[in-house]
N, C-alpha and C positions, 0 to 999 in steps of 0.2 A: 109615905115619905118618912124617913127617920127623923126622930125628934131633934137629932143633932145636925141634920142637914141645913146648910145655910140657904136662906131665902134670897137668892141673888139672881139678877137678870144679866145674862151674858151680853156684852156689847162687842161686836166684831171690831177688830182693829183695821182701819183703812190705811193703806199705804199709797204712796205717790204713783205706783205702777198700776193701781186698780183703775179700771175703766169706768168713767162717769158718763151718764147719759143725760144730756141737757137739751134745752131749746132756747133760742134767742129770737125775739121778734124783730124782723128786718124788712123794711119796705112793705109792711103790711102782711108779711108771711112769717109763720113760725118755722124757723129752720132748726131741725134736729141735728145734733152732732154728738160725736163721741170724743172724749178727752181723757188723757192720762199723762202722767209725768210731772216733774217739778217745773212750775212756771218760770223758774230762774234758769232752766236748762235751755239749750239751743232749740229753736222752734222748728217744727216740721209739720207741714200740711199734707194730708193724704187725699188727693182728688180721685173720686171713684169713677168707675166706668159704667157702661150699659150692659145689662139692664139692672144693675145692682144699686148699691148705696154704701154707706159706711160699713154695712154688714160684711162686705167683702174683706175688710181689714180687721175683723173682730179678733183675729189671732195675732196679726202683725202689730197692732197698737200696743198691747201689753209687752210684746217682745222687744219693742223699741223704747218703751217708757222708762227704762232704767237709765237711758242716755239722753233722751229728747223729751221736750214738751210737745206732745202729739195731739193734733185734732184732725177730725175728718167729718165734714158737714155733708148732709144729704141735700142735693139740689132741690129746688121746688119741683114737685111732681114725682119725687123719688123717695123711697124708704119711708121714714117717719116724719118728713117735712110736709107742710101743707101742699095741697095740689089745687090751687085756685082754678076756677072755671076759665078755660081758654078764651071765652068771650071777652073777659076783662083782664086777662094776663097773657102776655106774649111769651110763648115757649120757643125762644130762639137761643142760640148759644151766646149771642151778645147779651141777652137779658139774664141768662143764668150766671154769666160771668159778672155782670153788674151787681146782682144781688149777693153773690158769693164774695165779691170784693168789699161790699158794704158790711157783710157779716164779719170778715176778717178785720176790718177797721174797727168795728164795734168791740170785738173781743180782744183787740190789742195786738194782733199779729201783723205788724207793719214790715217786718223783714223775716224771711223764713226760707227753709229748704222746701222744695216742692216735689212730691212724689206724684207723678201723673200717669194714669192708666186709662186708655180708651177715651171716653168722653172727658176724662180729666185733662187730656191734652188741649182740646179746644177751649175749655174753661181756663186752665192754667196759663196757656200761652197768651190769651187775651189779657189776663191780669198782669202778667209780667212784661209784655210789650207796652202796655199802657203806663206802667210804673216800674221801670227796671230796678229801681232802688229797693223793691220788695224782694228781689231774688238774691238769696245767699248761695244756693247750689241746687242742682237738679238730680232727680232720679226719674228716669224714663222707662216705663214698662208697658210694652205693647200699646203704644198710642201713635197714631200716624201723623206724619208731617211731610210725606213724599208720595208722589204719584205711584211710584213703584211698590208702595206698601199695600195696595188694595188686592185682596184675593177675589176670586170669581163670585164669592158670596154676595158681593156688592152689586152684582149685575142688575138685579131688579130695581135697585134704587138709581144707579148711575145711568142706566140705559132706558129707563121708563119714568119713574116718579120724578126725578130731577128735571126731566125734559118736559113732562106734561103731568101736572098733578090733577088727574081726573079720577072718577069713581073706580074705574077698572084698575088703574095703576095703584090706587090706594088699597084696594082689596087684596091685590097681590102682595104689596109691601106689608100688609097687616099679618101675613103668614109668619113673619119674623117674630110676632108677639105670642105665638103659641108655646105652650109648655114644653113640647118636644124640642123646639129650637133653642129655648133658654137652657134646657138640660144639655143639649148638644154643644152649646157654647162653653160649658164647663168640661164636658167629657172629651171633646175633640182635642187631640194632642196630648192628653194626659196619659202617662205610661201606666198608671194604676187607677183607673176611674172608680174601681170598687172602694177606694179609700176616700173618695170625695163624699162629703155629707150632703144628703138630699135637702138639708135645711137651706143650702145655697139657692138652688133653683126654685124651691118652694117659696122661700122668702121673696125672691125677685118677682116671681109670677103672681103670688097671691097678695103681696103687700103693695108692690109698685104697679103691676100690669093689670090688676083686677079692680082697682079703685075707681071711683067716679071720674069720668073724663079721660081715663088712662089711654084709650085707643087714640083719641084725637091728640092728646099731649105727645104721645110717642110718634105719631105720624107727622105732627108739626116739626118735631126735632129731626126725624128722618129727612124731611124735605129741606130743612134749613142746613143740614150737614153739607150741602153743596157749597155753602158760603165758607165753610172751613177750608175747602180745597183752594178757593181763590186766595186765601190768606197764607197758604203754604210758603210762597216766596218771601213774604214778610217775616214769617217765623224763622225761616232758614237764614235770612239776612240778620235777624236779631241774634241768632246763635253764633253766626260767624263774627259779628261785631263785638259781642260781649264775652264769648268764650268762657261760659260758666263751667266750674268744676262739675262734671257730669258722670253719673253712674248709670249704665243702661243694663236692665235685665230684659231679656227677650225670649218669650216662650216660642219655640220653633214650630210648634204644631197649631198655632192660632187659626181658628176658623175664619177670622176676618182680616188679619194683617200678616203679610208675608215676612219670612226671615229677611228678605232684601230690604224691607222697610226699616228694620232695626239697623242693618248695616249702613243704610244711607245716612244716618246721623253722623257717622264718622267722616263723611265728606265735609261737613261743616264744623264738626267738633273732633278734629284728629287726635286730640289728647284725651278724649272720653274713654272710659273703661267699659267695655262691652262684655257681658256674660250671656252666653247662649245656653238656654235652659231646655231640658227635655220636659216640656210642659206646654200647656195651651194658653188660651186667652187670659185666664185667671191664674197666673203662674204661682201666686202666693199659696194656692191650694196644694200644689205639689212640692214647692221649694221654699217653704216658710223659713226654716232654720238657715238655709243657704242665703236667702235674701236678707234676713235679719243680721246674720254674722257679717256679711260683706258691707252692709250699710254702716254698721258700727265701725268696721275696719277702715272703710273709705273716709268717713268723717274724721276719725282720729288721725288718719295719715295725712289728709290733704286740707282739712278745714280747721283743725283746732291748734294749729301751730301758732 
């Protein structure tokens, strides 16, 4: 080292758009979450899908953080949140929504925009129908609320497990938890699957689906999903009655949800803005910039007046 060199330690400058990785103890469970943006900015919650976590929004969060105060929690049993033993913790969508609602209350997100994808719909719709005053606006992305939205990939659950949860039907449903299926969830419908990072399905598989109790946790939620279907009429009525400003992004090649499932929202939300994407279940992987740009535009056009 030169005698004239300064002995200084560089400290990086942290901006509001940098993603922070935090945990919050809620109802006896450590909930991991990602957060970015100015706390004074409009609040936006990103509810993740199956079999992922807030990891699915790792690129979208900083892309939105210049305009929004963004958070995305991992549900119990997913990502980096705790995964309590199912013997003492009920893995139902009612309970996931309850814990997530308490998390939002503790963190001070009492009114917010909601981005709901896949499992994020059953969690988010429960929260919003229970307390409509939480809802500022909606972004719906490949999450189902209509019978017409199911693809044939649901056959093993709808025609077997939901009817009779026995060992044989559980073993068949557990096939959905294999790495090749998780990978296919990302690749199916993607116009350029070679551009998708393997970190996606490896994170989902090795972090969420290989942890202790993971198989039972996921089977409990597979079985409980039937109760979401019984709530579809309630959620549809909620949308008709409240008519929230709604932006819909729908990957047309989704392995699990049909294009018609996205179109069906327009029956109850005729003023909603629907964008049909050449993408699959995790459309942010293929259409990040498009989704970010139109989220900014939609909010500035319809919500910030």
